[in-house]
C-alpha positions, 0 to 999 in steps of 0.5 A, a space after each residue: 593565890 589565883 588558880 590560873 588553870 581554873 580560869 583557863 578551863 572556864 574560858 575553854 568551856 565557854 569558848 563556843 559561846 565566845 565565838 558566837 558572841 564575836 559573830 554577833 558583833 561582826 554581823 552588825 555593820 559599823 562602816 565609818 564613814 558614814 559612821 552610824 554606830 549607835 545600832 551596834 552599841 545597842 546590840 552590844 548592850 543587849 548581849 552584855 545584859 544576857 551575861 548580867 552586865 549592865 552597860 551604861 549608854 553614853 550617846 554623844 549629842 547628834 549635832 556634835 556627831 554630825 559636825 564631826 562628820 559621822 552619823 551616830 555614836 553611843 559609847 558604852 561603859 560596864 562598871 564592875 566594882 568588887 571593893 577598894 583598890 585600883 580600877 582597870 579599864 579594857 577598851 575596844 573600838 567598834 567603828 571600822 573602815 568599810 569593807 571595800 572590794 575583793 572579799 571571798 567571804 561575806 564581810 558581815 557573815 562571821 564565817 569560820 573556815 580552817 579555824 579562822 573567822 572572816 569579817 570586817 572588824 574580826 581582828 580590829 577590834 571587835 575581837 576584843 569586845 569578845 576577849 575582854 568580855 569573856 576574860 571579865 566573865 571568867 574572872 568573876 566566875 573563878 577568881 571572884 575578886 574582892 578588891 578593885 574594879 574593872 570597866 569595859 569601855 566599848 567606844 566608836 570613834 577610833 577611825 576618826 581619831 577618838 575624840 568622841 570615843 574615849 576622848 569624850 568619856 574622859 573629857 566628860 568625867 565619866 571615867 578615870 581608871 588607874 590602868 587600861 588595856 586597849 585592843 591589840 594583837 596577841 604576840 606583843 604588848 605595845 607600850 608606844 605608838 606613832 602620832 598622826 597629822 592629817 591635812 587638807 591642802 587646797 591649791 588654787 589657780 585660775 580656770 581657763 579654756 585648754 585652747 588658750 591655757 596662758 589665760 589661766 593658772 594651772 592648779 595641777 602644775 602647782 599641786 605637782 610642785 607641792 607633791 614633789 616637795 612633800 615626797 622629798 621629805 620622806 628621804 630626809 625622814 629616813 635620817 630621823 630614827 626612833 629609839 622605840 623598838 618597833 618604830 622606825 622613822 617618820 613618813 608622809 603619804 598623800 592618800 587622796 587627790 581631786 580637782 579639775 572640771 573637764 579634760 578641756 579646762 585648765 584646772 583651777 583647783 586641786 585638793 590634796 589630803 596628806 597623812 604625816 606619821 610622827 615618831 614619839 620623839 617628835 614635837 607635833 607643833 614643829 612637824 606641822 609648822 615644817 609641813 606648812 613651810 614646805 607647802 608654802 615654799 613650793 607654791 611660791 615657785 609658781 606665779 598665781 598659785 595660792 594655797 589654803 591648808 587645813 588641819 584635819 586631824 592631830 593625833 599625838 603619839 602614845 608615850 609609855 608612862 612609868 606606871 604601866 609596868 604592872 600591865 607589861 609584867 603581867 601580860 608578858 608573864 602570862 603570854 609566855 605561859 599561854 603562847 609558849 614564847 616571849 611577848 616583847 614590849 614594843 612600839 607600833 607605827 599605827 596611831 590609836 585612840 589609846 593615846 587619849 588615856 595616856 594624855 589623861 595620865 592613865 598608864 596603858 598598853 595595847 594587847 588583845 586577840 590577833 596575829 603577829 602583824 597587821 598584814 596577817 590580819 588583813 585589817 583594812 583590806 579584804 578578807 580580814 580574819 582572826 585565828 580563833 586559837 589566838 582569841 582563846 589564848 588572848 582571852 586567857 592572858 587578859 583574864 589572868 592579868 586581871 586576876 593579878 592586878 586585882 589580887 
């Protein structure tokens, strides 16, 4: 029988060390883009070595990374084998969006104010580099497992979709765990998430002098027709509801528009970048075909307008696999004990690289150190922060869960 109190006590006794480890994680930037992530992996491997953990460094070939639009990726695997039995993987990603403006704290400082640590990636998801590492250390120090294995997967391609992160490790046959837990937040266990389709739409017209606009074809007017048609879809999407708790309906966002050459020139080209979130029940092939038809039909309404459509990303949704029940049960049981409230099993409207494990037939959930909502964490906004008490408690939940899974 596992002595959970001793696991908790070990984490309490080493918590200052865990916080320092997290500060060292956030002090090495991993802004993506540009995506120069190998230095962070090197630093992580150095720090893990101090704990007696040998991190395998799996560098994705340089040309492959550059073709993908990033600069460097080295994914890490730590393997701890205790005996025969199932392998549980813990995955967190180190790549993050750039800090942006509006910070009142150094985004790479790891400054602690009123019990919260401020930094880019403090909550998503370098916090779980710390929670997973220290949960594993507590497991070995206290529970001393004799069955199964634990792997740490620290990867660097979540922001671009995961194909050169977990996807690359799985595709190369470098890992095939039986169960996995991926970085998440502390007050719920996520079993499903949305998919995401991102597309680049180039609207072509014909440049002309603004004094004689009839000699050209205004690509911006064509783009406006397309935008109106795309945004009209959001009204229709509200009628398509998901049965997964925590997920509502599909939605579409145009996040970037660029084009034209000067104020006195009829624009000959406009580029739109759109993001279409897909609920787990949707078929990605049908979704993409529908979007392409909406764009083509709108473009056809304006003479002289042509469009090129390029898919930038297709991230499938995460579907709950039946084998994830031991994970859900253990996290909910220990979450109730540690947090003093029920942890619901829900879906999230985000998309993550966890889906790649599911597509490989590996049941998984999303759980880790963080607040109740993305909004509270300030993830992808200024002053991202992590309440340190959430880090402490999530580490205990993960350590207890590992002890149960390997018992």
